[in-house]
C-alpha positions as CSV (number, residue, x, y, z in Angstrom):
1,M,-14.8,-1.5,-2.3
2,L,-13.8,-4.5,-4.8
3,D,-11.7,-3.6,-7.6
4,E,-13.8,-6.2,-10.4
5,S,-9.6,-6.6,-11.8
6,L,-9.2,-8.7,-9.0
7,L,-11.8,-11.3,-10.0
8,D,-9.9,-12.0,-13.4
9,S,-7.1,-13.0,-10.9
10,P,-7.5,-15.9,-7.7
11,E,-4.1,-14.6,-6.5
12,G,-5.4,-10.9,-6.7
13,L,-8.9,-12.1,-5.0
14,A,-6.8,-14.3,-2.1
15,E,-4.7,-11.5,-1.8
16,A,-7.5,-9.3,-1.2
17,D,-9.0,-11.4,1.6
18,H,-6.3,-12.1,3.5
19,R,-5.9,-8.1,4.0
20,A,-9.6,-8.2,5.0
21,L,-8.9,-10.9,7.1
22,L,-5.9,-9.7,8.6
23,R,-7.9,-6.0,9.1
24,G,-10.7,-7.9,10.8
25,A,-8.6,-9.2,13.2
26,A,-6.8,-6.5,14.3
27,E,-10.2,-4.6,14.7
28,A,-10.8,-7.3,16.9
29,G,-7.8,-6.9,18.8
30,A,-8.0,-3.1,19.6
31,R,-11.9,-3.7,20.7
32,V,-10.6,-6.9,22.9
33,R,-7.8,-4.4,24.4
34,T,-10.4,-1.2,24.8
35,A,-12.8,-3.9,26.8
36,A,-9.7,-5.0,28.9
37,R,-9.1,-1.4,29.8
38,H,-12.8,-0.8,31.3
């Protein structure tokens, strides 16, 4: 869910995007580790 106040702040929007990228990378890493175990 996107906080609309972030749209008024490019820095806030970039930070939210960066966090989403990090979360995506962590989830991908978890999938790779799970697949490697099987």
